[in-house]
N, C-alpha and C positions, 0 to 999 in steps of 0.2 A: 504493499500500499503503499509504504515511505517513498519505496523507487516510482512508481505511480504518480504519484503527486509532485514531485520533482521535476517527472517527466514532462510534466503540462503545464508546472509552470518556467518552462525553459520555451516550450513551444510557445505558450504565451510572449514569453519574452524576442521571440525571434518573431511572430506577429507584431509585436508594438512596436519592433523595426523597422520592418518593412512599410506599417504603416505609417510611422515617422517621415518616411521619406517620403511617401506620396502627399502628407499634410503638407510638408515646407512645399512641394508643385504647385499646390493650391495656395499659398500664401497662408497658413494656420502657423500662428508663433505660439508653441509652449511660453509658461510665466517665466519672468527673470528673477534671477537671485536676488537679495538684498544687495544696496548699495552705500557705501565703497566698499571694497571688500578689505579684513580685518589682515591686520599685521601679525607677521609673526615675531619670534623675540631673538631671531637669529637663521643660521645656516645650518640646518640639522638634515644629513640623509636619511633615509630607506634603508633600513636593512634588510636582506632577503636572501634565503635559500633555497636550491630546487634538489630534488631525489637525493634523500639521502644515502650513501655508500654504505654504512657499516663498515670503515676500515679508518686509519686515520687521518683522511683527506675529508673525513665526514658526509660530504654534499658533490652532487656531481657537480654543481657552481654554487656560487657564495659570496655572501661579502657586503661592501656598500655599494645600493644599486640605484642610486640616487638618479644617475645618468644614463641606467640601461632599459633596454638592450637595444642593439644597433639598427634592429629592423624599425623603431621609431626613429624616422628624419624627415627633417630635422629638430634639433632642441635647440640652437642659438640662431640667432640673427642678426649683424650686425648691421644697423640703419645708419647711411651717411649724414643726411637729412636731420636726423636727431642727433646724431652723435653718441648712440648707445648701442652696446649689445643686449639687447633683449634675451632672456632664456626661459626657459622652465624646466624645474625639474620634479621628483620625486621625493617630500619629503615627510615629515614628522616631526612631531611635538616630543620636548625633551622625555617626558613622562612616560611616552607611548608609541610602540613602533606599529602607528596605525599611517596608513598612505593618505597625505594632504597632497593637492596638484597644489605648487608654487609656481609663483612667476615674479621677476626681477629683473634685472639690468645692470651691465656697468655705465657710468658718467662716463666717459673719456674724455670731458671738459674739466671736470672735477677730480678724477682719479676716484670715485667712491660708487659702493655701491647703497641702494636704500633696504631698511628692514623689507624684506622681501612678502609677498602678496599672499595670502590662503586662497585660491580659488575654488578649491574642493574636497569635499573629506569624502574619498573613497570607498571609505566601511571597510578596508582589506586592510595585509602587508603584502598582497603582489605585484610586484613590483612591473612584472608585466603590464600592468593596468597606469603606468609612467605615462606621459602627457606629451606632446608633439606644440611643434609652434612654426605659425606661417606669417607674415605681412603682406599686403594684401599692397596694390598701387598708391593707395591715399592714406598710407600709414596704419592702417589699423590691425591690430594683433588678434588672429587669431590661433584658440588654444584648441587640441584635439585629444579629447580625455578617453583613452583605451579602456579595453575591459578584454580580461584573458579569457575566450571563448563565450556563449550564452548567457551565464549567468547570473552577468552583473552589466546593466547598461553602461550604453558608451556616452559621450556629452561634446558636443561643438560650442563654443562659447566665442564669441566675437568683441573687444575693447570697446567704452562706450564714446571713447575718444581717438584719435589718429596718436600715434606713439608713448600711451598713458596704461600703465599698469592699476589705473587706482578703481576702475569696475568694468564689469562685462556684464551681458548682457546673454542669456542661454538662448541658443538658434536653436537647437534640435538635439532631443532625445532620441538614442538609437540603439545600433550595437554594430561596433567592428573592433578590430585588434590591427597590430602592428601596423599603426597608422603613418603613410607617409604623403602629408596633403602638400603639393606645392601648387603656387600661384602663378600663374603664364601671365606675362604684363599682357596691358591689353584684354586678355583674351578671358580669363577666369579660375577658377581650381580646376586641376587635375588631381584626384584623389585617388593614388594608392593605397591598399587596405586588404587587409586576410579577412574572410570570415569563416565561421565554423559550421562544418555538416557531418553532422552524423562523427565527429570527432577529427573529420579530415579538415586541412588549413589552407584552403583553395583562395587565391589571389584572385582581386578584383580591381575594377578602375571606378570610379561615381567623379560626375564630369557639372561643376556648376556654373554659369556667369558671376553669380555674388557670395557665394555661399550658403544663401538661405534655399534657392531653389536648385535641386539637384535630379539629376534624369536617373532612371529606375540603374543600380549600378552591374557592370558588364562584367562576367567573366573573364580573364585573362589569363589563368593559368590552373588546370586538372587534372594534373598527374599521379594518378595512384592515391598515396594516404597526403599528397598537397606538397607543401612550395614555404620556404623562407627567403625572403626576396631584399635587396638594397637599392637606391634609388639615388638620382642626383639631375638636377637641372641643367641646361645650358641654352638659355633662351627659352626658345619656346619646344626646343628638345629636350624628353625627357628618359634617360639610359634608364633600365632597368636589370640587376643581376639575380640568376636565383640557382636555390641549388632545388633537389625534391627529395621524396620521405620516402622509402619503399614498402612494401605489406612487411616484409619483415624487419622488426627492428623501427622503424616508423622515425620519430626524431631524432631518434638514438644514432639510425643506421644513413643520416643527411648524408646525399652524395650527388656527383654532379655538377657542373656548369654550365648554365646556358645566359641567355643575353637577347633581349630587346629593346627596340626605342621608338618612341612616337615622334615624328617632324613638326607637330600639330599638337601640341597641348593635350592627347589624347585619345583624338578623334580617330587616329590611324595608327597601327603597330606593322613594325617589320621586324625583320634580322638586320643585322649591323650593316648590312652592304646595301640596304634597301630593297629587298625584296619583300613583298607585302605576305603576311601569314594571315592562317584561317586562324580564327580566335575561338574559344579557348585550347592554349595548348592542350593537349590530352595524351598522348603518349611520351614513353620515354627518349623514346630516338625521333627526334624532331627536329623543322630546318632553326631553332633558336640554340641547339646543342653547341657549346664550342669545347668542352671536352668532356670524355665519359670518364670519368673515377672511380665508376664504379668495377668495371672491368679491372682496375689497378689494384682494389682493394683498400680504397681511400675514401674516408669522410673528407665533407667540406663543409668547414665553417667560412659563412662573408663575414669579409670586413667592412669594404667601403669602396666606394665607383666614384669616378668621374673624369672629365673631359683634357686633355694634354695640350699642348700650344698648338698640337692640329686637328684638335678638337675629334681628338679620335679618343675611343671610351676606354678605361684604365680599371681592372679589377683588380682591387683587393686582397685576398683569401688565404687561408689556413688548410692544412690539409694534416691527417691525424690515422691513428691506425684502429683510436679504441675513442669511444665516447665518454669513458670514466675518467676523475682527477686520479693522476697517478702518473706513473714511468713506463706502464704499460699502452700510454700512446705515444710515445716518443717514436722515432725524429717528430715535432709537432712543427709542418716546415711552414713561412708565410712564403706567398708569390706572390707573381703580380701576371697580368694575361692583359698584354696592349694589344689593342686592333691596330696593324701596320698599315691598313687600307686594302691591303689583298689576303692578311691571314692573323688569325692569333698568335705573337710570339708571348711564352708562357716562360717563366722566370722563376727559381729559389731568391728569395729574398733574405731572412734571416729567420734565427729559431725562439722558441721560449718554451714554459714549460706546462702551459694548460691551454685545453681548447678553446676557451674562453677569453682569453688573454684579449683586447680589443685596442686600438688604434686607429685613427683614420689617416686617408690619405691626401697628401697636398701636392696638386701640380700647380706648380709654377709659373708664374710670366717670362720669368727668365728661363722655363724650361727644369727649374731642379725639381724633384721630387723626395716630398717629407714622409716622415711620419713619426710621431710622437703616438708613444705605445709603451704599457706596461710589458716588454720583454725579458726585463731580467730579474733571478729568483728575491721574492719579498720575505716577508719573516715567516710567512707560512709558504711553506715553495711547494710548488706544483698542486698550489688550490688555484684558483682566480686571480688574475693580476698580478702586481710584485711592485717591485719600483719602474717607474717612466726611464724610458729611455728616448734620445730622437736619434734618427737615421735618416742619413741624406743619400739621393743618388744622384749623379747630373749627368748618367748616359743611358738614361730611359731604363733603367732596372737593371741594365748588366751588372751592378757591382754597387753595393751598399758598404757605407763607414758608419757606424754608431760614433756621431760627434760630441755627443754631451748625455753625461746622466741626470736625468731635473731630479730626484730625488733619492734619498739614501738612509743606511738605518733607521728605515720607516717603523711606525709600531703593526703599524696596518698593513695589508695590501694595497696598493691603489688599481681602481678597476674604470673602461670603459670612459677613455676618454675619445671627446666630441669635438667636431670641427661643424662652428659657427657658419651660414651659409655666407658669404662675403665676408671673411673674416680679416678681421682689424689687425695690423700686428701686434698691438696693445693686449689684445685679448684673445690670442691664437687655440688655447684648447681649454675645456671643461672639463673638468671631474670629480671625482669622487675617492674615499678609501672608507676600509673596515676590514673588522677581521676576520680570516674567511672561514674559520673553523667555530666560530661561536659569534652569537650575539654583542654587538657591541653599537657603541656611537658611528657614525660616521659625516667627516665633514668634505665640503668643497673645496676643488682647487683650480687653479686658470693658470695658464704662464701665456709671455709673449711668444713672438713668432722664434726669436733665436734662443729659446729657453734658458735666457742671461738671468730672468725674475720669475719665482713661481711663488703663487701668494695665496692665503688658505681666507677663505671667506670667513667672516665671524658668525661662532655659535650661539652668542649675546650682543644685543648692541640695544641702544635706545633712542637711534636716529641716524642718518646715514653717515657714512665712518669711511675710510680708508681698509683696504683687508692687508691681513699682516702677512707680511712676505716672510719668508723660512728661508734657513739656510740651503742654497745650491751652491753646489762647486763647480768652478771653469768658468766663470765669468768673467 
């Protein structure tokens, strides 16, 4: 009986999600929350763990997850007009490890951060519910609050004023996971996201001219048990890289590498060489396949995607032979896949000690490729994260040099370094820390482009203040 009632409730939520999209299409608006948003006393991140392992490493992945996961793209955005880097993260109160959706900014004019605003109490500790952020042409902030599966609702909020975090209106109550909202200048939203269907993670794309009126989501990929994806925008063009989940093992057996792109903000989709594809992708061997890693016995963990100086896509990912924490998965090899204009060029970059070590790829205007990631062993080795290092390649990934280690002698592992859209050199990467084997506090950090300064956001504050600079070698 209990199972039947839960299934009935989930079905009702899925139905509500469909109705919500339909309601928005005819102009109905759910009620807005009260304003202004309350302020938190400081920057405290959510702690989260997944799949207990029963060994010394405790979990498949774990730790400070304020900026988790990489499938939530983007979470930070630099506005030149406002001279601020806006960002969202998964926060909590000092008293309870319960997920709060937080929104804030770094003010480049003053070098300060305000007290962060509490947008939403998600009523869970599951960091899969963390938010994403996008700005539109007019400077309004849009926050997409995810749900992990169909058991909780997802939300879309818009700031009441451009470039402001003071108050938000609730635009939509629906259901989506792993949101990747992209606003295409002059065109509207291309919303890449996941929808759970009988436990499968299928990929969809939703289009909207204004964020309020949405077309019915269209399926993008539905191969076997589903996919994870990462994406990035280059003008009206958006690229997405995917893996797939086989029948045996599901997400713990994620493998293969695929790539699709849209030249027109999500209306049509092609392979990397411009050939139209029939959607959704539905077979393991399909025109989007970059490399068959399944035949090599390798798992594929997606990291980041961008476009190089030639506007060719470059995918950053990691391969492993085991899903669990610990040395059984070694070697864990970070790789790049670059489209040369004729073929995919796949090269090894460097290595780390956990599948869920994550860092972004910066493809800079002068041709440099930069990665900022926890590739160095941390105080909880072989667990998620570690010490942050900066890697640089000046030959399109043929060779990499570790040019700097940004953190050292840390108490906790540093996790999930994230890249802002239009990243400003003063606020180039954002991440969190946390104990990887037990519940702990979690702080948030950011660094500049060269890694000369690392700052920790204050966990206790009474008003706008400058972040604390932590010791960083090699200045």
